[in-house]
Backbone as XML, in Angstrom:
<?xml version="1.0"?>
<chain id="A" units="angstrom">
  <residue number="1" name="MET">
    <atom name="N" x="130.872" y="375.413" z="97.724"/>
    <atom name="CA" x="131.030" y="373.993" z="97.906"/>
    <atom name="C" x="132.215" y="373.765" z="98.841"/>
  </residue>
  <residue number="2" name="ASP">
    <atom name="N" x="131.916" y="373.282" z="100.020"/>
    <atom name="CA" x="132.949" y="373.065" z="101.023"/>
    <atom name="C" x="133.075" y="371.568" z="101.279"/>
  </residue>
  <residue number="3" name="ASP">
    <atom name="N" x="133.839" y="370.907" z="100.442"/>
    <atom name="CA" x="134.002" y="369.461" z="100.560"/>
    <atom name="C" x="135.106" y="369.137" z="101.551"/>
  </residue>
  <residue number="4" name="ASP">
    <atom name="N" x="134.756" y="368.375" z="102.573"/>
    <atom name="CA" x="135.736" y="367.883" z="103.527"/>
    <atom name="C" x="135.838" y="366.376" z="103.339"/>
  </residue>
  <residue number="5" name="PHE">
    <atom name="N" x="136.881" y="365.976" z="102.676"/>
    <atom name="CA" x="137.072" y="364.564" z="102.369"/>
    <atom name="C" x="138.146" y="363.937" z="103.249"/>
  </residue>
  <residue number="6" name="SER">
    <atom name="N" x="138.437" y="364.553" z="104.402"/>
    <atom name="CA" x="139.533" y="364.074" z="105.247"/>
    <atom name="C" x="139.322" y="362.636" z="105.716"/>
  </residue>
  <residue number="7" name="GLN">
    <atom name="N" x="138.076" y="362.248" z="105.984"/>
    <atom name="CA" x="137.851" y="360.874" z="106.425"/>
    <atom name="C" x="138.173" y="359.873" z="105.318"/>
  </residue>
  <residue number="8" name="TYR">
    <atom name="N" x="137.970" y="360.268" z="104.069"/>
    <atom name="CA" x="138.269" y="359.386" z="102.946"/>
    <atom name="C" x="139.774" y="359.358" z="102.658"/>
  </residue>
  <residue number="9" name="GLU">
    <atom name="N" x="140.435" y="360.493" z="102.924"/>
    <atom name="CA" x="141.893" y="360.519" z="102.803"/>
    <atom name="C" x="142.516" y="359.573" z="103.834"/>
  </residue>
  <residue number="10" name="ALA">
    <atom name="N" x="141.991" y="359.595" z="105.053"/>
    <atom name="CA" x="142.490" y="358.691" z="106.096"/>
    <atom name="C" x="142.231" y="357.237" z="105.718"/>
  </residue>
  <residue number="11" name="ALA">
    <atom name="N" x="141.070" y="356.971" z="105.144"/>
    <atom name="CA" x="140.746" y="355.607" z="104.713"/>
    <atom name="C" x="141.672" y="355.168" z="103.583"/>
  </residue>
  <residue number="12" name="ARG">
    <atom name="N" x="141.998" y="356.088" z="102.683"/>
    <atom name="CA" x="142.939" y="355.770" z="101.598"/>
    <atom name="C" x="144.297" y="355.407" z="102.179"/>
  </residue>
  <residue number="13" name="GLU">
    <atom name="N" x="144.742" y="356.201" z="103.154"/>
    <atom name="CA" x="146.030" y="355.932" z="103.789"/>
    <atom name="C" x="146.029" y="354.582" z="104.503"/>
  </residue>
  <residue number="14" name="ALA">
    <atom name="N" x="144.854" y="354.153" z="104.964"/>
    <atom name="CA" x="144.727" y="352.860" z="105.642"/>
    <atom name="C" x="144.562" y="351.710" z="104.655"/>
  </residue>
  <residue number="15" name="GLY">
    <atom name="N" x="144.526" y="352.033" z="103.341"/>
    <atom name="CA" x="144.473" y="350.991" z="102.329"/>
    <atom name="C" x="143.145" y="350.797" z="101.631"/>
  </residue>
  <residue number="16" name="ARG">
    <atom name="N" x="142.152" y="351.629" z="101.946"/>
    <atom name="CA" x="140.860" y="351.487" z="101.264"/>
    <atom name="C" x="141.008" y="351.866" z="99.805"/>
  </residue>
  <residue number="17" name="ASP">
    <atom name="N" x="140.439" y="351.048" z="98.938"/>
    <atom name="CA" x="140.490" y="351.306" z="97.500"/>
    <atom name="C" x="139.387" y="352.292" z="97.103"/>
  </residue>
  <residue number="18" name="PRO">
    <atom name="N" x="139.471" y="352.864" z="95.890"/>
    <atom name="CA" x="138.480" y="353.854" z="95.473"/>
    <atom name="C" x="137.039" y="353.338" z="95.489"/>
  </residue>
  <residue number="19" name="LEU">
    <atom name="N" x="136.825" y="352.097" z="95.086"/>
    <atom name="CA" x="135.459" y="351.567" z="95.082"/>
    <atom name="C" x="134.921" y="351.458" z="96.502"/>
  </residue>
  <residue number="20" name="GLY">
    <atom name="N" x="135.742" y="351.025" z="97.426"/>
    <atom name="CA" x="135.325" y="350.963" z="98.831"/>
    <atom name="C" x="135.003" y="352.342" z="99.381"/>
  </residue>
  <residue number="21" name="ALA">
    <atom name="N" x="135.814" y="353.325" z="99.007"/>
    <atom name="CA" x="135.557" y="354.699" z="99.442"/>
    <atom name="C" x="134.262" y="355.218" z="98.838"/>
  </residue>
  <residue number="22" name="TYR">
    <atom name="N" x="134.000" y="354.856" z="97.585"/>
    <atom name="CA" x="132.762" y="355.273" z="96.931"/>
    <atom name="C" x="131.558" y="354.719" z="97.695"/>
  </residue>
  <residue number="23" name="HIS">
    <atom name="N" x="131.614" y="353.433" z="98.033"/>
    <atom name="CA" x="130.512" y="352.818" z="98.787"/>
    <atom name="C" x="130.335" y="353.488" z="100.152"/>
  </residue>
  <residue number="24" name="ALA">
    <atom name="N" x="131.437" y="353.810" z="100.816"/>
    <atom name="CA" x="131.360" y="354.481" z="102.117"/>
    <atom name="C" x="130.748" y="355.870" z="101.972"/>
  </residue>
  <residue number="25" name="ALA">
    <atom name="N" x="131.140" y="356.589" z="100.930"/>
    <atom name="CA" x="130.601" y="357.932" z="100.705"/>
    <atom name="C" x="129.114" y="357.874" z="100.382"/>
  </residue>
  <residue number="26" name="LYS">
    <atom name="N" x="128.717" y="356.861" z="99.627"/>
    <atom name="CA" x="127.297" y="356.695" z="99.307"/>
    <atom name="C" x="126.504" y="356.386" z="100.576"/>
  </residue>
  <residue number="27" name="ALA">
    <atom name="N" x="127.034" y="355.499" z="101.411"/>
    <atom name="CA" x="126.368" y="355.146" z="102.675"/>
    <atom name="C" x="126.284" y="356.342" z="103.617"/>
  </residue>
  <residue number="28" name="ALA">
    <atom name="N" x="127.263" y="357.242" z="103.505"/>
    <atom name="CA" x="127.270" y="358.438" z="104.355"/>
    <atom name="C" x="126.329" y="359.523" z="103.844"/>
  </residue>
  <residue number="29" name="GLY">
    <atom name="N" x="125.736" y="359.298" z="102.665"/>
    <atom name="CA" x="124.760" y="360.242" z="102.143"/>
    <atom name="C" x="125.313" y="361.301" z="101.212"/>
  </residue>
  <residue number="30" name="LEU">
    <atom name="N" x="126.567" y="361.169" z="100.771"/>
    <atom name="CA" x="127.079" y="362.135" z="99.807"/>
    <atom name="C" x="126.321" y="361.986" z="98.494"/>
  </residue>
  <residue number="31" name="ASP">
    <atom name="N" x="126.009" y="363.108" z="97.873"/>
    <atom name="CA" x="125.300" y="363.055" z="96.592"/>
    <atom name="C" x="126.249" y="362.550" z="95.503"/>
  </residue>
  <residue number="32" name="PRO">
    <atom name="N" x="125.700" y="362.119" z="94.373"/>
    <atom name="CA" x="126.543" y="361.522" z="93.321"/>
    <atom name="C" x="127.687" y="362.419" z="92.857"/>
  </residue>
  <residue number="33" name="PHE">
    <atom name="N" x="127.456" y="363.718" z="92.764"/>
    <atom name="CA" x="128.510" y="364.623" z="92.303"/>
    <atom name="C" x="129.609" y="364.756" z="93.352"/>
  </residue>
  <residue number="34" name="ALA">
    <atom name="N" x="129.225" y="364.799" z="94.616"/>
    <atom name="CA" x="130.215" y="364.878" z="95.694"/>
    <atom name="C" x="131.051" y="363.600" z="95.739"/>
  </residue>
  <residue number="35" name="ARG">
    <atom name="N" x="130.420" y="362.462" z="95.465"/>
    <atom name="CA" x="131.173" y="361.208" z="95.461"/>
    <atom name="C" x="132.226" y="361.215" z="94.352"/>
  </residue>
  <residue number="36" name="ILE">
    <atom name="N" x="131.878" y="361.735" z="93.196"/>
    <atom name="CA" x="132.848" y="361.821" z="92.107"/>
    <atom name="C" x="133.943" y="362.823" z="92.456"/>
  </residue>
  <residue number="37" name="ARG">
    <atom name="N" x="133.575" y="363.964" z="93.049"/>
    <atom name="CA" x="134.592" y="364.936" z="93.476"/>
    <atom name="C" x="135.533" y="364.303" z="94.492"/>
  </residue>
  <residue number="38" name="MET">
    <atom name="N" x="134.977" y="363.509" z="95.414"/>
    <atom name="CA" x="135.792" y="362.848" z="96.423"/>
    <atom name="C" x="136.800" y="361.917" z="95.767"/>
  </residue>
  <residue number="39" name="LEU">
    <atom name="N" x="136.338" y="361.094" z="94.818"/>
    <atom name="CA" x="137.247" y="360.168" z="94.138"/>
    <atom name="C" x="138.365" y="360.919" z="93.430"/>
  </residue>
  <residue number="40" name="ARG">
    <atom name="N" x="138.024" y="362.004" z="92.781"/>
    <atom name="CA" x="139.030" y="362.770" z="92.050"/>
    <atom name="C" x="140.022" y="363.424" z="92.993"/>
  </residue>
  <residue number="41" name="ALA">
    <atom name="N" x="139.521" y="363.975" z="94.102"/>
    <atom name="CA" x="140.399" y="364.679" z="95.039"/>
    <atom name="C" x="141.259" y="363.720" z="95.853"/>
  </residue>
  <residue number="42" name="VAL">
    <atom name="N" x="140.657" y="362.671" z="96.369"/>
    <atom name="CA" x="141.359" y="361.774" z="97.289"/>
    <atom name="C" x="142.264" y="360.795" z="96.551"/>
  </residue>
  <residue number="43" name="TYR">
    <atom name="N" x="141.809" y="360.299" z="95.420"/>
    <atom name="CA" x="142.568" y="359.279" z="94.692"/>
    <atom name="C" x="143.247" y="359.818" z="93.434"/>
  </residue>
  <residue number="44" name="ASP">
    <atom name="N" x="143.135" y="361.123" z="93.202"/>
    <atom name="CA" x="143.770" y="361.773" z="92.061"/>
    <atom name="C" x="143.385" y="361.087" z="90.747"/>
  </residue>
  <residue number="45" name="LEU">
    <atom name="N" x="142.082" y="360.858" z="90.579"/>
    <atom name="CA" x="141.573" y="360.186" z="89.390"/>
    <atom name="C" x="141.081" y="361.196" z="88.364"/>
  </residue>
  <residue number="46" name="SER">
    <atom name="N" x="141.122" y="360.799" z="87.120"/>
    <atom name="CA" x="140.520" y="361.610" z="86.067"/>
    <atom name="C" x="139.002" y="361.538" z="86.220"/>
  </residue>
  <residue number="47" name="LEU">
    <atom name="N" x="138.312" y="362.447" z="85.558"/>
    <atom name="CA" x="136.855" y="362.421" z="85.591"/>
    <atom name="C" x="136.335" y="361.099" z="85.032"/>
  </residue>
  <residue number="48" name="LEU">
    <atom name="N" x="136.923" y="360.631" z="83.946"/>
    <atom name="CA" x="136.491" y="359.381" z="83.330"/>
    <atom name="C" x="136.681" y="358.192" z="84.281"/>
  </residue>
  <residue number="49" name="ALA">
    <atom name="N" x="137.816" y="358.129" z="84.963"/>
    <atom name="CA" x="138.075" y="357.031" z="85.904"/>
    <atom name="C" x="137.124" y="357.099" z="87.092"/>
  </residue>
  <residue number="50" name="ALA">
    <atom name="N" x="136.875" y="358.304" z="87.604"/>
    <atom name="CA" x="135.954" y="358.459" z="88.731"/>
    <atom name="C" x="134.534" y="358.087" z="88.329"/>
  </residue>
  <residue number="51" name="LYS">
    <atom name="N" x="134.133" y="358.465" z="87.126"/>
    <atom name="CA" x="132.805" y="358.118" z="86.629"/>
    <atom name="C" x="132.672" y="356.607" z="86.476"/>
  </residue>
  <residue number="52" name="ASP">
    <atom name="N" x="133.716" y="355.947" z="85.994"/>
    <atom name="CA" x="133.676" y="354.498" z="85.853"/>
    <atom name="C" x="133.489" y="353.830" z="87.219"/>
  </residue>
  <residue number="53" name="ILE">
    <atom name="N" x="134.179" y="354.325" z="88.227"/>
    <atom name="CA" x="134.017" y="353.769" z="89.571"/>
    <atom name="C" x="132.609" y="354.038" z="90.089"/>
  </residue>
  <residue number="54" name="SER">
    <atom name="N" x="132.059" y="355.206" z="89.805"/>
    <atom name="CA" x="130.704" y="355.508" z="90.275"/>
    <atom name="C" x="129.680" y="354.589" z="89.616"/>
  </residue>
  <residue number="55" name="VAL">
    <atom name="N" x="129.840" y="354.331" z="88.323"/>
    <atom name="CA" x="128.929" y="353.409" z="87.632"/>
    <atom name="C" x="129.083" y="352.012" z="88.209"/>
  </residue>
  <residue number="56" name="ARG">
    <atom name="N" x="130.328" y="351.587" z="88.406"/>
    <atom name="CA" x="130.591" y="350.267" z="88.983"/>
    <atom name="C" x="129.989" y="350.170" z="90.390"/>
  </residue>
  <residue number="57" name="GLY">
    <atom name="N" x="130.115" y="351.233" z="91.171"/>
    <atom name="CA" x="129.574" y="351.238" z="92.526"/>
    <atom name="C" x="128.059" y="351.218" z="92.569"/>
  </residue>
  <residue number="58" name="ASP">
    <atom name="N" x="127.433" y="351.798" z="91.562"/>
    <atom name="CA" x="125.966" y="351.862" z="91.531"/>
    <atom name="C" x="125.323" y="350.678" z="90.811"/>
  </residue>
  <residue number="59" name="THR">
    <atom name="N" x="126.042" y="350.095" z="89.841"/>
    <atom name="CA" x="125.416" y="349.043" z="89.025"/>
    <atom name="C" x="126.132" y="347.703" z="89.101"/>
  </residue>
  <residue number="60" name="GLY">
    <atom name="N" x="127.369" y="347.697" z="89.562"/>
    <atom name="CA" x="128.151" y="346.474" z="89.568"/>
    <atom name="C" x="128.782" y="346.164" z="88.222"/>
  </residue>
  <residue number="61" name="GLN">
    <atom name="N" x="128.642" y="347.067" z="87.261"/>
    <atom name="CA" x="129.193" y="346.885" z="85.917"/>
    <atom name="C" x="130.155" y="348.021" z="85.607"/>
  </residue>
  <residue number="62" name="ASP">
    <atom name="N" x="131.120" y="347.752" z="84.722"/>
    <atom name="CA" x="131.960" y="348.858" z="84.268"/>
    <atom name="C" x="131.111" y="349.761" z="83.369"/>
  </residue>
  <residue number="63" name="ALA">
    <atom name="N" x="131.577" y="350.966" z="83.143"/>
    <atom name="CA" x="130.795" y="351.957" z="82.399"/>
    <atom name="C" x="130.450" y="351.485" z="80.991"/>
  </residue>
  <residue number="64" name="ASP">
    <atom name="N" x="131.399" y="350.862" z="80.296"/>
    <atom name="CA" x="131.129" y="350.407" z="78.930"/>
    <atom name="C" x="130.033" y="349.351" z="78.899"/>
  </residue>
  <residue number="65" name="THR">
    <atom name="N" x="130.091" y="348.384" z="79.802"/>
    <atom name="CA" x="129.078" y="347.333" z="79.862"/>
    <atom name="C" x="127.720" y="347.922" z="80.210"/>
  </residue>
  <residue number="66" name="HIS">
    <atom name="N" x="127.704" y="348.835" z="81.183"/>
    <atom name="CA" x="126.447" y="349.456" z="81.587"/>
    <atom name="C" x="125.837" y="350.253" z="80.428"/>
  </residue>
  <residue number="67" name="GLN">
    <atom name="N" x="126.658" y="351.002" z="79.727"/>
    <atom name="CA" x="126.145" y="351.784" z="78.603"/>
    <atom name="C" x="125.592" y="350.882" z="77.512"/>
  </residue>
  <residue number="68" name="ALA">
    <atom name="N" x="126.209" y="349.738" z="77.308"/>
    <atom name="CA" x="125.712" y="348.800" z="76.300"/>
    <atom name="C" x="124.324" y="348.277" z="76.673"/>
  </residue>
  <residue number="69" name="THR">
    <atom name="N" x="124.043" y="348.153" z="77.974"/>
    <atom name="CA" x="122.717" y="347.688" z="78.385"/>
    <atom name="C" x="121.655" y="348.752" z="78.132"/>
  </residue>
  <residue number="70" name="LEU">
    <atom name="N" x="122.075" y="349.998" z="78.006"/>
    <atom name="CA" x="121.127" y="351.084" z="77.751"/>
    <atom name="C" x="120.729" y="351.171" z="76.283"/>
  </residue>
  <residue number="71" name="LEU">
    <atom name="N" x="121.575" y="350.657" z="75.408"/>
    <atom name="CA" x="121.360" y="350.799" z="73.972"/>
    <atom name="C" x="120.021" y="350.262" z="73.479"/>
  </residue>
  <residue number="72" name="PRO">
    <atom name="N" x="119.573" y="349.059" z="73.876"/>
    <atom name="CA" x="118.281" y="348.575" z="73.370"/>
    <atom name="C" x="117.116" y="349.518" z="73.711"/>
  </residue>
  <residue number="73" name="GLY">
    <atom name="N" x="117.120" y="350.080" z="74.887"/>
    <atom name="CA" x="116.056" y="351.010" z="75.258"/>
    <atom name="C" x="116.100" y="352.288" z="74.444"/>
  </residue>
  <residue number="74" name="ILE">
    <atom name="N" x="117.302" y="352.765" z="74.179"/>
    <atom name="CA" x="117.451" y="353.969" z="73.353"/>
    <atom name="C" x="116.970" y="353.691" z="71.935"/>
  </residue>
  <residue number="75" name="GLU">
    <atom name="N" x="117.373" y="352.537" z="71.393"/>
    <atom name="CA" x="116.928" y="352.180" z="70.037"/>
    <atom name="C" x="115.415" y="352.037" z="69.970"/>
  </residue>
  <residue number="76" name="GLN">
    <atom name="N" x="114.824" y="351.435" z="70.990"/>
    <atom name="CA" x="113.371" y="351.267" z="71.024"/>
    <atom name="C" x="112.681" y="352.628" z="71.068"/>
  </residue>
  <residue number="77" name="ALA">
    <atom name="N" x="113.216" y="353.538" z="71.870"/>
    <atom name="CA" x="112.615" y="354.867" z="71.949"/>
    <atom name="C" x="112.728" y="355.605" z="70.619"/>
  </residue>
  <residue number="78" name="LEU">
    <atom name="N" x="113.852" y="355.454" z="69.948"/>
    <atom name="CA" x="114.018" y="356.116" z="68.659"/>
    <atom name="C" x="113.091" y="355.506" z="67.605"/>
  </residue>
  <residue number="79" name="ASP">
    <atom name="N" x="112.947" y="354.182" z="67.636"/>
    <atom name="CA" x="112.026" y="353.521" z="66.705"/>
    <atom name="C" x="110.589" y="353.983" z="66.934"/>
  </residue>
  <residue number="80" name="ALA">
    <atom name="N" x="110.193" y="354.117" z="68.185"/>
    <atom name="CA" x="108.841" y="354.568" z="68.510"/>
    <atom name="C" x="108.628" y="356.001" z="68.050"/>
  </residue>
  <residue number="81" name="GLU">
    <atom name="N" x="109.679" y="356.807" z="68.126"/>
    <atom name="CA" x="109.566" y="358.200" z="67.700"/>
    <atom name="C" x="109.405" y="358.302" z="66.190"/>
  </residue>
  <residue number="82" name="ASP">
    <atom name="N" x="109.993" y="357.352" z="65.459"/>
    <atom name="CA" x="109.909" y="357.367" z="63.984"/>
    <atom name="C" x="108.535" y="356.997" z="63.483"/>
  </residue>
  <residue number="83" name="ARG">
    <atom name="N" x="107.716" y="356.365" z="64.322"/>
    <atom name="CA" x="106.391" y="355.927" z="63.874"/>
    <atom name="C" x="105.400" y="357.028" z="63.796"/>
  </residue>
</chain>
């Protein structure tokens, strides 16, 4: 894995925030794992913080809110399995 995040480091130095960098990396075609690695390397974020930004960048919601929207579907699937 040869990650070159120099363009994102330059953008950080120019004032780009992590969410903006995430959107730029997504537009550039970086895969989801590379985008999280970029956030961690360039912005010195924890895995949890980088994951929260990735969820926010993909859904517009913070991770907790997004996970809460998944709960009804999970409950429905579990109920169907019990039948």
